[in-house]
N, C-alpha and C positions, 0 to 999 in steps of 0.2 A: 504493500500499500504506500502511495506517495506520502500520506500523512505521517508515516513513520520514518521518512527519510529527510535528511538535512539538505537544504538547497542553497547554494551560493550563487548570487547574481554577480557576473563579471562584466564591468563596463570598460570598454577600451577607448582610451583617449590619448594614446602615446604616439600617434601617427605624426607625420611631418606637415600635414595640410598643404602640400606643395601646390595642388591645383586650386586652392582657395584664393591665392593671389594677394593676400593682405599682410604677408610676413608675420602671421600670428596663428595660434592654435584656433581653429574654427569652432571648437567646442566652447570657447569663451565668448563667442559673439552673442550680443544681446538680441533676443527676438521677443517682441511684446513685453519688454522689461525684465526678462529672465535670460540667463545664459542657456545655450543649447544643452549643455551638460546637465543643468538643473532639471530640465524636463525629464531626461532619461533617468536620473537619480530618483526623482519623485515617483515615477512609474514603478521602479523596482522597490522603493520604500513602501509603496501602498499595496503591493501584491501579497496576498495572504500566504502564498506558498514559499516565498523567499525568506530565509532566515537571517542571512547576512550578505554583505556586499563587498566586493573587491573592485577598486578603481585602479586601472593600470595606466601609469603616467610616465612622462619624461621627468627626470630629476629637476630640471629648471622650472617646472610647473607646479612643484610641490606646494608652495605657499599659496598660490592662486587656488589650487584644488582644496586645500584646507579651508580657505575663506569661504568657498562655495558651500562646502559641507556644513560649516558652522552657521552660515546664513539660512540654509534650508532646514536646520534643526532636525536632523535625521535621528530617528529613534533606534533603528537597527545598527548593529555593529558594522562599522565601515573600516576596512583596511586599505592602505595604499601600497601598491606594488610597483616597482620600477620596471618598465618595459624593456624590450630588447631592440635589436636592429631591424626586426621585421615583425609583422603581425604574428607570425608563427611563434617566434621567440617570446613575444609579449604574452600570448595565451599560455604558453608553457610555464612561464614564470608565475602566472596567476594560479594555474591548476596545481602546481607544486605547493603553493602557499595554502591553498584551500584544504580544509579537513572534512569536506562534505561528501555526501553520496552522489549528489547531482550538481552539475554546474550548468548555468544558463548564460551564454555569452552574447553580448550586445555591443554594437557600435554606438559610442556615445553621441555620435553625430546623426543618429536617427531618433530625433526627439518626439516624433509623433506616433511612436509605437503604441498600440492599444493593449490594455490590460488583458483582453481575451486572448491575445496571441501568446503572451507569456504563460498564461494559465494552460492553454491548450497544449503548448510544447511540453510543459512539465507533466501534465496528465498522461500524455502519450508515452512517458518513460516506463509505464507499466508494461509496455509491449515492445519497446525499441531501446537500443543503446544510443541512438542519435536521432534527433528531430530538428527540423528547420522550418522557418517561415519562408514562403516564396510566392511569386505571382506567375501566372501563365503568360507566356510571351504573346504579345499582340501581333508580332511580326514574324515572317518567315526567317529562320536563322540558317545561314550557310556556314559550313565548315571549310576552311581553306588550308593549303599547305603554307609553308613559310614564304612562298613567292606570291601569295595572294590568289592562287588558282583554286577554284572550288572543287572539293573532293567529295562533299556530301551535303545533304539538306536534311535538317531534322524535321520530324513530324510535329507541326506546331501545337497540336493538342497535348503532346507529351513533353513540350519544351518549357522549362521554368527558368525564371530569373530569381536567383536566391537572395534573400535578405537576412537580416538577423531580427529577433534572437534565434540562436541555435542552442539546443539543449542536449546534454550528454551524461552518460554514466561517467563519473569523474575518473575512477580507476582505469576504466577501459581507455579513455581519451589520453590519460597520462602515459600508459604503456605505449600507445600508438605514436605519441609525440616522440618518445624516446627511440622507438623502433625506426621511425621514418625521419629522424632529425636532420638527415642530409638530403631529404627529398623536399623540393619546394612545392608548397600547396597554397592555394589562395583562400581556402576556408577549411574549417576543421572537419566538415563532413567528408572531405576527400580522403582523410586519413582512415575513416571507417570504411569507405568504399574500397580502398586499396586492400583492406584486410577481409573483405567479403561480407561485412555487416550490412544489413538492410537499414537504409535511412529513410525516415518518413518525412514527407513534405506536407505541411499544412498551408492551405491557400490563405494569403494575406490580402493586402490591397495596395494601391499605388500611392496612398498618403504616407506610407512608411518609407519615404525616401531617405537616402543618405545625403546630408549636405556635403557636397564635394566642391563646388565652385561658388563664388559669391553671388551669382545670379540665382542660386537655389534659395537664398534667404527669403526673397519675396514669396516664393512658392510655399515654403514651410510656414511663414507667418500666417498665411490664409488657412492652412491645414490646422494649425494650433489654435487659431482664433475660433474656427468652427468647433473644435473639441471643447474649448472653454464655454462656448455658448450652449453646448449640450448638457453641461453639468448643472 
């Protein structure tokens, strides 16, 4: 039963924000009066399944992160972990630190994530070792070789764009991170796929975008404003 298991929420904010274009961490950008990171923290704080939170950061952002945590008056235990040189290393540092049964990993720069997606991911852990939120592709997706020559076309109804949160059995994920530490992956589900585990995708929606460029700010403002109006 999920109710008997400890769940750690891991929020990743250690990226370089290279494409954001403002020479600063996009997670600290203000949207409707709050930092992007604050929204993600609050969703994890208010989810009944999550027992504690780990925020993965760059060392130079430590004081800023502490200030945000204090301002939000978080009741759950929050630990700060220093990230690595890649997303893969940052996740590994976090899951080594966690002492939980389940970890649910989220990009801090997806501030419009809905509670139901976090809960559904965690609930599916009764049946799977890995679960992710995703959206079905609206477009036809082509696979090419390194020279840009098309070699295959995916079936659109079975093609998904993966988002976060992603939820895992912590011990399983830790073992796979160590097993494939020299293999580059772009999300943690790939580690389970490599070892033959079934990964469940739960359908999300397009409001759960990741703020990547500065132009995304206006889009996310509207999504978050709509969510506030529903409360």
